[in-house]
N, C-alpha and C positions, 0 to 999 in steps of 0.2 A: 511715533513708531508703529508700524503695522504689526498686528498680532500674528505670531508664527503659527502656521497650521501644523497639526500633527495627525497621525493616523487614527481612524475610528477604533473603538474598542473591539478586540477580537481579530485584528489584522496587524501585520507588521511588515516593515521593510527588510529585505534580505540583500546584502551587498558584500562587495569585496571578497575576501577569502571564503566566508561562509557561503556566499552564493556560488562561488566556484566549486566548493566541496559538494554542495547540494547537486549541482549539475553533473559533477563527476560521479556521484552516487547513482543518479538516475541513469547515466550512460552505462554504468557497470551492470545495473539491474536489467536494463533493456537488452544488453548483449545476451543474457541468459534466456530471455523470452524469445529472442531471434533464433537462438540455438535450437529451440523447440519448434521452430517453423512458424512463429506468429508474425503477422503483417501489421505494420503501423496504420493507425487511423486517427483522425482528428475530428471531433464533433464540436458544434457551436457551444460557446460559453452560456448562452441563454437559449431557451426553447419555449414553445407554446406551453401554457399551463397544463394542457391535457396530457402531455408526456409524463407528468409527475402527479397527476390527480390521485385522489384517494384510492380509486379502484386499481391503480397500478401497483400499490403496495410499497411506496417509498415513504418519506418522512411526512409528518402531519403538515397540513396546509399552512398553519400558523407559523411554522418554522421556515417557510420559503421566503426568499426575497422576490417580491412581485412588483411589476411595473406594466405600463401599457404602451403599445405602439400607436402610431397616428390613426390607425383604423379602429382603435379601441379594443384590440385583442390583448388578452392578459398573457404576459410573458413572465418567465421566472429564470433566475440564475440557477444553473443546475446544482442540486444538492448531492447528486449521485450520477455517475456516468453510465452505469449499466442500462437504465431505460433508454438513454440516447443510442447506445449500441444496438439495443433491441429494435428501436425504430429504424435504424440504418439497415440492419439485417433483413427486416421485413420489407423495406421499400427498395433497396438497391440489390439485395440478394434473394428476392422473393421466390425465384424459380430454381435456385440452386438447391440440390438435394444431397450434396456432398458436404462434409464438415468444413466449416469456415473458422479460421484462427485469426483473431484480431488482438492487438495490444495498443495501449494508449498511455499518454501522460497528460494530465490537465488539472486545473484547480476546481474545487467544489466549494459551495457556499451554503451554510446552514445558519439561520438566525436563531441561535440557541436562546430559549426563553430565560434560562438562568446560566449566564456565561461561565461562571466558576473557573475563570482562567483558561477556558478552552478557546482555541482559535475558531473563528467563524469562516475563515478561508484557509483551506489546506490543499496541498498538492497530493494527488493520487496517481499511482501507476498501476495498471491492471491488465488482465488478459481475459478474453472470453472465447470459449469454444462452443460454436453454434452448430447444432445438427448432429450431435453424438450423445446418445443416452446410455452408453456402455459403462461398465465398471472400469474399463481401461481408461476412459476419459476422466473419470473421477480420480483414478490413481495418477494419471499424467498431471492433472492440475495440482494435486497435493505435492507430487515430486518436484514440479517446477517451482512451487513456492519455496520448498526447502532448499533446493539447489540455488535459488536466487539469494537466499540468506547466507548460504555457505560461500557464494562467490564474493560477497562483500566482507568476508572475514568473521561473520557472526557464528560463534560456537555454542553459546547458551541460548538455545531457541527451542520452543515447543509448539507443535501444531496440534491444537485440540479439535477433535472431530466429533460431530454429533449427527443426528438425523432428525429432521423435523417431524417425520412420521411418528416417531416414538412419542414425543411430547403431545402431538395432536391427538393420538389415539387415547392417551390418558385424559386429556381435556374433554374429549367427546364422551368417554365413559363417565366422567364426573358430572356431565350434564350441567355445566356452568353457563350462566347467562353472560352477555357480552361484557358487562361491567366487571363481573367476577373473573372472567377470563383475562381481561386486561390487567387486573390487579395481580393475579397469580403470575402472569408473564413478567410483570415488572419486578415482583419479589424474587423470582427465579433468576432473572437477568442480573440482579444485585446480589445473588448468592445468599439471600436471606431465607434459608429453608425453615428456620424456626417461625418466621413470619408466615410462611405458606401453611404450616401446620396450624398456627393460631387462626389464620383467616378461614380456612376451610372447615366446614362442619364435618366432624369425623363420624363415620358410621361403620359400615361393615368392612371387614378386612378382606382385601383381595391381593392378588399377586401381579407383579409386572416384572419384566426383565430389565435389569440394570447393568450397565457395563461400567467397568472401572479401568483406569490405566494402572498397570502393574509391571514390575520388573520380572515377575515370575513367568516362567515358561514351562510347559510340560505338565502343569497341574491338571487335575480333573476339571473338565469343562473349558480347557484352554484351546484357543484357536491357533496357538503356536504349534509348530512342527519341529522339534529339536533335531530330528534325524536329517531334515533338509536344511537345517540352519536358519529356520524361519522363526524369529522371535516376535518382536513387535510389542511384547508386553500386554497382550489383550486376553482377558478372561471374563467370564460372566458368572453370575450367581443369582439364584432366586432370592428375592428380598420382598418382605411385606410392604405394600403401599396402601395407605388409607385412602379410601375413595367412597364418596357418597353412593355411587352406583356400582354394584359388583361386576367385575369382568367375568366373562365366560372362560374359565380356565381351559387352556389348550385350544383356543379358537383359531390359532394360527395367524393372529394379527401381525406378529413380529416377523414372520417368515420372509416377507417382502423386504424387510429392513436388514435382518441378520445376514442372510446369504450374500447379497451384493456387497455389503460392507466388509464382510470377511474376505471375499474374493479380492476387493480393492486393497485390503491390507496385505494380502499375500503378494499382489503385484508390486506394492511398495517395497517389499523385500528384494525384488528383482532390481529396483532402482538403487537399493542400498541405503534407503533413508528411513526405514521403519522405526529406528530408535528415537526419532524426533517426533513420533506420533503417539498421542494418547486419545482415549475416547471419553467423551462427556455427553451423555444423552439427556442431560438436563438443559442443554443448549437450545435456545428458542429462535435465534436468528434476529438480525437487526431490521430486516425488511420483510414486508408481507408477501413479496413475490417469490420467496424461497419455497421449494417444494420437496426437497429430499435431503441429501447430504449437505451439511453446513460445517464451516470450520473457521477458527480464529487462530492467529499466530501471536505468541507472547514471548517476550524477552525481558531482561533486567533493564532498569533505567527509565521506564516509562509506565505511566499508570493506566494505559489503555492498550488494546490490541494493536499491533503494527500491521497485521494482515487480517482481512475479513473477506469471506467468500462463501459460495454455496451453489447448489443447483436450482435453476429457475425454469422448469420445463414448460410452464404455461405463460410466461411473460410475453413472449413474441406473439401469442394469440391476441393480445390486446391491440397489436398493430397490424394484424391481418395475416400472420404466418404461423403455421403450426410447426414447431421445432424445439426439441429438447436442447437445453443449454446449461452451461456451468461456467463460473468465472470467479475472479477474486480481484481485490484492490489492495495495494500496499499503500499505507499512509506514510508518505515520505517524511513529513515533519516529525511524526512520532519516532520513526526509525532513526532519523538524524539525532534526536535527543538521546536515544538508547545507545547509539554508537559512541557519541561523545562521552557519556557517563561511564561506559565500559572501556573507555580509552582505546577504542579500536580506530586505527588511523584510516582516514578516508584519503586515498591517493589523489592528490590534486597536483598535476604535473605542469600546469601552465605557469611559466616563469618568464615574464617579459624581460626584454633588454631595454634599458633606458639610454637614449643618446642625448646627452646634455651638451649644449653648445653656446658659445658666446655669439652675440648677434651677427658679427662679421663673418661667422663660419656657417651660416645657414645652408649655403650651397653644398659644402662638404658633408654636413649632417644629413641632408636629404639624400645625397648620393649614397652614403653609407647605409641609411635606413632602407633604401630600395634594394641594396645588395643583401641585407639581412632578411628582408621579407621574401625575396626571391628564393632564399634558402629555407623558407617556411619557419622563420624565427620571428615571433611576436615582438614588435619594436615600437616603443613609445618615444616620440620626439618632444623635448622640452627646451625652450629657450631660457637660458640662465638669467635670473634677475640680478642686477648689481647689488641689491640689498641682501642677498642670500649667499651663504658660503656653500662649499662642496658638501659639508657634513649635513646640511639641511636636506639636500637631495638624496644623500645616502640613507638618511633616516626615512624619508618618504618612500624610497625604493623598497626598503625592508618591510615597512608597514603594509605596502600594497603588493607584496609577494613577487617583486622583481628578482631576477637572478643575477643580473650584472648591470653595470653602469659604465658608459663610455663618455668621458668629458673631453670635448674638442675645444681647446683654449683659443683665445684670440691670437696667440702666437703661432698656432698650428700644432703645438705639442698636445699629446693625448694622454689622459689619465684613465686607466682601466681599473675598475673596482669589481672584485668578486663579492657580491652582497651576501653570499652564504658564508664564506670563510673570513671576509673582511680584508683579504689580501689586495694590495694596490700595486700597480705597475705603471711606470712612466715610459712613454714611447715618444721619441723625437720624430715628428712627421714633417719637419720643415724641408721643403724642396724648392 
């Protein structure tokens, strides 16, 4: 007996109702992206290695799936779709100076060094806004994420927003070498703040501006405006930060961060989604190409973010085009897990009709199937086996999400079964 093959570690088969629900979820999310004016794009599953090289700022080379073409060029399965979009924008839209809105769905591949139950192939859906460096673009992207989550029925959702410039300014002032910088970033990404304090050599005390999410509005130092109904739960406070190299107090470093971020927050209030947003300026970003605002979306029922995104104003320069850009990716697989665990129903309306027929009634069955399909009704034809009874096919239909079954007997009589309610009806079709 031949050995049965199974899937490699980190990938899985998705089929039947689960696959249908996943596609239904993707369609629902994409409707929201289209409502915001985004246009569909597809990019190749594999690209030249240079698209994802270290200088681009994507994942480490050791985590890429690499192979060679006949000419000896190194190719990789895409770990991330944003660099591919950047390549397309630079080559196909190189002369366009107006904003370009693109959206996509595709699978990405990361060869995790330590799998720990993580999938190595996941489906991502995302949107990219090319050629707009405004705070309105930032707010649009955040609002679109939130409205996408609302469209699928997700109520418990939080979008955590940070700014890469904040963290980078602290790192620069700390004068850390590359090894120390990487370690600090790793610790902060893991929310191990005690580890950060332990790792860094503590010296002079300086100050940095730290933002927190809060339900309070109208407090001293609040960016909220109660008179205009603008909450958002944002306030700041001065807090001591230990740093080997003292900052110059009041040097205005944060001005370029605070004002645009606050304006974006106020615009979010116009969209009516500000209650879903909190600020976390300890956020460092997943990719090296991020340059400004970064964000992650979280919900219950999953151990990782379901949305990741940010601004990448210099990424397109790597491909020959100068253009500010911002985008995000929804991790469909993580989102599916969250919806299932939160018992949020994914509307999957595809319910086939099954036409079951005895061998002598093939002509009648095909004729009826053509009539059903002409009426846009999904129809599955099955010739009845003499060894199986009607109940076997009813069980099969229920298991595979069919809505009805029509059995054309050898005699010409028809049995109609509602697979949802179980009701059966006999029809005499002898003529």
